[in-house]
C-alpha positions in Angstrom: -0.2 0.0 0.2 2.7 2.6 1.0 4.4 1.7 -2.2 1.6 2.6 -4.3 0.9 5.8 -2.3 4.6 7.0 -3.0 4.5 5.9 -6.7 1.3 8.2 -7.2 2.8 11.2 -5.4 6.0 11.0 -7.7 3.7 10.7 -10.9 1.7 13.7 -9.6 4.8 15.6 -9.0 6.5 14.8 -12.3 3.3 15.6 -14.2 3.0 18.9 -12.3 6.5 19.8 -13.4 5.6 18.8 -17.0 2.6 21.4 -17.1 4.5 24.0 -14.9 7.4 24.4 -17.6 5.9 27.5 -19.2 5.5 29.1 -15.6 9.0 28.3 -14.5 10.3 30.0 -17.7 8.2 33.2 -17.2 9.0 33.5 -13.1 11.6 32.8 -10.8 10.3 32.4 -7.4 12.2 31.7 -4.3 10.4 31.0 -1.0 10.6 30.3 2.6 7.1 29.8 4.2 5.3 27.6 6.7 8.1 26.8 8.9 7.8 26.1 12.6 9.0 28.2 15.5 12.7 28.5 16.3 13.6 26.7 12.7 16.6 28.1 10.7 15.9 28.3 7.0 18.2 29.6 4.2 18.1 29.6 0.5 21.3 30.4 -1.6 20.9 30.8 -5.5 23.7 31.9 -7.8 22.6 32.4 -11.4 25.5 33.2 -14.0 24.8 34.1 -17.7 27.8 34.7 -19.9 27.5 35.7 -23.6 30.8 35.6 -25.5 30.9 36.8 -29.2 34.3 36.7 -31.1 34.5 38.0 -34.7 37.7 38.4 -36.9 38.1 39.4 -40.5 41.2 39.5 -42.6 41.3 41.0 -46.1 44.3 41.3 -48.5 43.0 43.0 -51.7 45.4 43.7 -54.4 44.3 45.6 -57.7 46.9 45.8 -60.4 45.7 47.6 -63.5 47.8 48.7 -66.7 45.6 50.5 -69.2 46.6 52.1 -72.6 44.9 53.7 -75.5 46.9 55.0 -78.2 46.0 56.5 -81.6 49.6 58.1 -82.2 53.0 57.0 -83.2 52.1 57.6 -86.8 54.8 58.3 -89.4 54.4 59.7 -92.9 58.0 60.9 -94.6 59.8 61.1 -97.9 56.6 61.6 -100.0 56.5 63.6 -103.1 53.3 65.3 -102.6 51.1 66.4 -99.8 50.9 64.5 -96.3 48.6 64.4 -93.6 48.2 62.6 -90.1 44.8 62.7 -88.8 44.2 60.9 -85.2 41.0 60.2 -83.5 40.8 60.7 -79.6 42.3 58.3 -77.5 40.6 57.6 -74.0 41.8 55.5 -71.0 39.4 55.0 -68.1 40.3 52.8 -64.9 37.8 52.5 -62.2 38.4 50.7 -58.7 35.7 50.0 -56.1 36.9 48.5 -52.7 33.7 48.8 -50.8 32.0 47.1 -47.9 35.1 44.8 -46.8 35.3 43.7 -43.2 31.9 44.5 -41.6 30.8 43.0 -38.1 27.5 43.1 -36.2 26.5 41.5 -33.0 23.0 41.9 -31.8 22.6 40.6 -28.1 18.9 41.5 -28.3 19.4 44.0 -25.8 19.6 41.2 -23.1 16.5 42.8 -21.3 14.7 40.2 -19.4 10.9 40.4 -18.8 10.8 37.4 -16.3 10.3 38.6 -12.9 12.4 37.5 -9.6 10.3 36.9 -6.8 11.8 36.7 -3.3 9.1 35.6 -0.3 9.7 35.1 3.1 6.3 34.5 5.0 4.1 32.6 7.6 7.3 31.2 9.4 6.9 30.6 13.1 8.1 32.6 16.2 12.1 33.2 16.5 12.7 31.5 13.4 15.7 32.9 11.4 15.1 32.9 7.6 17.5 34.1 5.0 17.5 34.3 1.1 20.7 34.9 -0.5 20.3 35.6 -4.2 23.4 36.4 -6.6 22.6 37.2 -10.3 25.8 37.5 -12.6 25.4 38.6 -16.1 28.4 38.9 -18.3 28.4 39.8 -21.8 31.7 39.8 -24.0 31.9 40.9 -27.5 35.3 41.0 -29.2 35.5 42.4 -33.0 38.8 42.6 -34.8 39.1 43.6 -38.6 42.3 43.7 -40.8 42.5 45.0 -44.3 45.4 45.6 -46.5 44.6 47.1 -49.9 46.9 47.8 -52.7 45.8 49.6 -55.8 48.5 49.9 -58.6 47.1 51.9 -61.8 49.1 52.5 -64.8 46.9 54.6 -67.2 48.0 55.9 -70.8 46.2 57.7 -73.4 48.2 59.1 -76.7 47.3 60.6 -80.0 51.1 62.2 -80.0 54.4 61.0 -81.3 53.4 61.8 -84.9 56.1 62.1 -87.8 56.1 63.9 -91.1 59.5 64.5 -92.5 61.2 65.0 -95.9 58.0 65.4 -98.0 57.8 67.5 -101.0 54.3 69.0 -100.4 52.3 70.5 -97.8 52.3 68.6 -94.3 49.2 68.3 -91.9 49.3 66.8 -88.4 46.0 66.9 -86.6 45.7 64.8 -83.5 42.5 64.2 -81.5 42.1 64.6 -77.6 43.8 62.3 -75.1 42.0 61.5 -72.2 43.1 59.7 -69.0 40.8 58.9 -66.1 41.5 57.0 -62.9 38.9 56.5 -60.1 39.7 54.5 -56.9 36.9 54.3 -54.1 38.1 52.8 -50.7 34.8 52.8 -48.7 33.5 51.0 -45.7 36.5 49.5 -44.6 36.5 47.7 -40.9 33.3 48.5 -39.5 32.0 47.0 -36.1 28.3 47.3 -35.0 27.2 46.1 -31.8 24.1 46.2 -29.8 24.7 44.6 -26.0 23.3 44.7 -22.8 22.3 42.3 -20.2 20.1 42.9 -16.9 17.1 41.5 -15.1 13.9 44.0 -15.0 11.4 42.7 -12.6 12.3 42.3 -9.1 9.8 41.5 -6.2 10.9 41.1 -2.8 8.0 40.1 0.0 8.7 39.6 3.7 5.1 39.3 5.5 3.1 37.2 8.3 6.3 35.9 9.9 6.2 35.1 13.7 7.1 37.3 16.6 10.9 37.7 17.1 11.7 36.1 13.8 14.5 37.4 11.9 14.3 37.5 8.0 16.9 38.6 5.8 16.8 38.8 2.1 19.9 39.7 0.3 20.5 40.7 -3.7 23.6 41.0 -5.3 23.7 41.9 -8.7 27.0 41.9 -11.0 26.2 42.9 -14.7 29.3 43.6 -16.9 29.6 44.3 -20.5 32.9 44.1 -21.9 33.5 45.3 -25.8 36.4 45.5 -27.8 36.9 46.4 -31.5 40.1 46.5 -33.2 40.6 47.7 -36.8 43.6 47.8 -38.6 43.8 49.3 -42.4 46.8 49.5 -44.8 45.9 51.3 -48.0 48.2 51.9 -50.8 47.2 53.8 -54.0 49.9 54.0 -56.5 48.7 55.7 -59.9 50.8 56.6 -63.0 48.5 58.6 -65.3 49.6 59.9 -68.7 47.9 61.6 -71.3 49.8 62.9 -74.5 49.1 64.7 -77.5 52.6 66.2 -78.3 55.9 64.7 -79.5 55.0 65.5 -83.1 57.6 66.0 -85.7 57.4 67.6 -89.1 60.9 68.5 -90.5 62.6 68.9 -94.2 59.3 69.6 -95.9 59.3 71.7 -98.9 55.5 73.1 -98.3 53.6 74.2 -95.6 53.5 72.7 -92.3 50.5 72.4 -89.9 50.7 70.6 -86.8 47.2 70.7 -84.4 46.9 69.0 -81.3 43.9 68.0 -79.5 43.2 68.5 -76.1 45.5 66.3 -73.1 43.3 65.4 -70.1 44.5 63.6 -67.3 42.1 62.9 -64.0 43.1 61.1 -60.9 40.2 60.7 -57.9 40.9 58.8 -54.9 38.6 58.6 -52.2 39.1 57.0 -49.0 35.8 56.9 -47.0 34.8 55.7 -43.6 37.7 53.8 -42.8 37.9 52.0 -39.3 34.6 52.5 -37.9 33.2 51.2 -34.5 29.3 51.7 -33.2 28.1 50.4 -29.7 24.4 50.4 -28.4 24.1 49.8 -24.9 20.8 48.9 -24.0 18.7 50.9 -21.3 17.4 48.1 -19.3 16.3 49.6 -15.9 15.8 47.8 -12.6 13.2 49.2 -10.4 14.1 48.9 -6.9 12.1 47.1 -4.4 10.4 49.4 -1.8 11.8 48.6 1.9 9.5 49.7 4.8 11.6 50.2 7.9 10.9 47.8 10.9 9.9 50.6 13.2 7.4 52.2 10.6 7.5 55.5 8.8 8.1 56.4 5.4 9.2 53.7 2.7 13.1 53.2 2.0 13.8 53.2 -1.6 17.4 52.2 -2.2 19.4 54.2 -4.7 19.8 52.9 -8.4 23.3 54.0 -8.9 24.4 56.0 -12.0 25.4 53.8 -15.1 29.1 55.0 -15.7 29.9 56.4 -19.2 32.3 54.4 -22.0 35.9 55.5 -21.2 39.3 54.1 -22.1 38.8 53.4 -25.9 36.1 50.6 -26.7 36.1 48.9 -23.3 33.0 49.2 -21.4 32.1 47.7 -17.9 28.5 48.3 -16.3 28.1 47.3 -12.5 24.5 47.6 -11.1 25.1 47.6 -7.5 23.5 45.4 -4.9 20.2 45.8 -3.0 19.8 44.7 0.8 16.5 44.2 2.6 16.0 43.1 6.3 13.0 43.2 8.3 11.2 41.9 11.3 7.5 41.1 11.0 7.1 43.6 8.0 5.4 43.6 4.7 6.9 44.2 1.2 5.2 44.1 -2.1 4.5 40.9 -3.3 3.6 39.4 -6.7 2.2 35.8 -5.7 3.4 32.4 -6.0 3.6 29.8 -8.8 3.1 26.1 -9.4 6.2 25.1 -7.9 5.4 25.9 -4.5 2.1 24.3 -4.5 3.6 21.1 -5.7 6.2 21.2 -3.0 3.5 21.8 -0.3 1.4 18.8 -1.6 4.7 16.5 -1.6 5.3 17.7 2.0 1.6 17.2 3.0 2.1 13.6 1.2 5.0 12.9 3.1 3.4 13.6 6.2 0.5 11.4 5.7 2.6 8.6 4.8 4.7 8.8 7.8 1.3 8.8 9.8 0.2 5.6 8.2 3.4 3.9 9.0 3.2 4.7 12.5 0.0 4.1 13.3 -1.5 1.7 10.5 1.5 -0.7 10.2 0.1 -3.1 12.7 1.0 -4.1 16.3 4.4 -4.7 17.2 5.2 -8.1 18.9 5.8 -8.7 22.5 8.8 -8.1 24.2 9.3 -11.7 25.1 8.8 -12.8 21.6 11.1 -10.0 20.6 13.8 -11.3 22.8 
């Protein structure tokens, strides 16, 4: 009979935990209640959460460009009549675009926790000592490292010149077109880190109520929330450009007629843009802790513990936050409460079941044999 009752109790508790999974995820309850006079009860809980993100990017980019546009270097010499050289335009254009190299992004979902933490000491007997010691440690670490080495080598040439017309027996005309050499290099958004980090518990409820005379009740809350962010960026950029636009170097010698050399325009354009090199952005979450209201043991106005100020970032990109600690102690006082959960109910049922089983074993297990038979 005892085995059946014990198995039924275990099954009830197990089923209760299955259906109480969502409640446990939504609410954390630490409770000391219903203990007898003179008892000494303690609960110590340490919750540690650590999030570490490490990102490393290395980029080695090399662009080697050689561009040549030529309509020159023409020759007409030793002719018995008129000589004419007409060249078209020569255009050489080179464009290099290095953009969006090494980009890191970390999103810790702001780390703000909606789950309440409820601490409750209630209904304990006279002269009992009840202590809840809770430590919450949230640590978020984000390390980003970017390294980029970019080399741009450009040799750009546009030529309509170096034309030759010598030793002709007539009129000579050399007419060159325009020479245009254009180089454009853009190095943009190189090595950029963006992080949104933060971690802190939001809702806290502390309740000390209904305890017997002379009882000592202590609730200790210790918070250590740290955020460490480090971003290292290294960029080495070389832009080597040789740009030549030529319409000259034309020759017309020893001719027996009129000589005309007309050159077009020579335009050389170099455009290098280095933009947004090595950038870092950090968004710290604004998760606030609402401190519990502590009524003093002797009455009077409630005491609201200071929340402390959030330290500002300093010393490069390394940031540390400390939320401080809250300590509440009272004798026979009442603090704000949010109620219990299924876990406390199941533990109460479990204790009552053990009490009933003990009574059954004590009074319903049969009569002990006489002393004579026992000897």
